[in-house]
Legacy VTK file of the C-alpha trace (Angstrom):
# vtk DataFile Version 3.0
C-alpha trace
ASCII
DATASET POLYDATA
POINTS 84 float
7.938 7.828 12.994
11.638 7.018 12.223
12.952 3.115 13.024
15.751 1.146 11.308
14.374 -1.128 8.767
16.316 -4.441 10.097
14.421 -3.688 13.302
11.196 -4.712 11.946
11.588 -8.283 10.671
10.382 -10.665 12.999
7.785 -8.328 14.442
4.632 -9.385 14.709
1.699 -6.981 13.136
-1.849 -6.386 14.245
-4.705 -4.839 12.300
-6.360 -1.952 13.495
-9.172 -4.232 14.403
-6.782 -6.443 16.743
-6.225 -9.167 14.989
-2.981 -10.465 13.946
-1.433 -10.288 10.588
1.777 -12.319 10.823
5.069 -11.982 10.858
7.522 -8.870 8.998
9.556 -11.307 6.896
11.481 -8.707 4.625
10.967 -4.476 4.200
10.989 -2.434 0.969
12.986 0.387 0.822
12.867 3.702 -1.511
16.856 4.083 -0.896
16.811 7.200 -3.017
14.479 8.646 -0.586
15.844 6.730 2.123
12.346 5.864 3.536
10.692 2.499 4.137
7.719 1.740 1.728
6.210 -0.996 2.862
6.204 -4.656 5.061
6.121 -8.281 3.622
4.549 -10.770 5.487
4.959 -14.385 4.078
2.503 -16.481 6.285
-0.534 -14.366 7.050
-3.766 -15.093 8.926
-6.451 -16.559 6.508
-9.119 -15.040 8.541
-7.783 -11.904 6.914
-6.387 -12.764 3.873
-7.890 -15.054 1.706
-6.037 -19.148 1.563
-2.917 -16.959 4.103
-0.927 -15.446 0.810
1.829 -13.139 1.176
1.033 -9.625 1.342
2.672 -6.084 1.382
1.459 -3.765 3.769
1.955 -0.075 2.679
4.222 1.547 5.560
1.701 4.120 5.562
-1.033 2.116 6.957
1.646 1.763 10.405
0.690 3.142 13.335
2.888 2.529 15.754
6.164 0.355 16.120
7.441 -0.909 19.158
7.198 -5.016 20.385
4.667 -5.476 17.846
3.527 -3.086 14.917
0.212 -2.035 15.142
-1.741 -0.858 11.575
-4.171 2.265 11.325
-6.226 0.673 8.762
-6.174 -2.580 6.990
-9.053 -4.111 4.704
-11.425 -6.614 6.733
-10.767 -9.396 4.146
-8.129 -9.540 1.436
-9.715 -11.731 -1.359
-6.894 -12.808 -4.397
-9.556 -14.546 -6.351
-10.847 -12.106 -9.072
-13.692 -10.423 -8.537
-16.655 -10.515 -11.230
LINES 1 85
84 0 1 2 3 4 5 6 7 8 9 10 11 12 13 14 15 16 17 18 19 20 21 22 23 24 25 26 27 28 29 30 31 32 33 34 35 36 37 38 39 40 41 42 43 44 45 46 47 48 49 50 51 52 53 54 55 56 57 58 59 60 61 62 63 64 65 66 67 68 69 70 71 72 73 74 75 76 77 78 79 80 81 82 83
């Protein structure tokens, strides 16, 4: 899957279950290998991520890029509280 990093900013991201995670606000790129490392989502769906905190989605989790981004995997819920 080849795409320009700048084209990803602003796109909506949807989980593998069809839930909207948020919009891409930044892209992490490994310039040495010239590959996209991850997609940064600043305001996330608090139904998927505790308190709607920002997350970095690994690009290897991306299934498809078009008018939106579809993920092939995403945790059911991301907790930011320390587990006991």
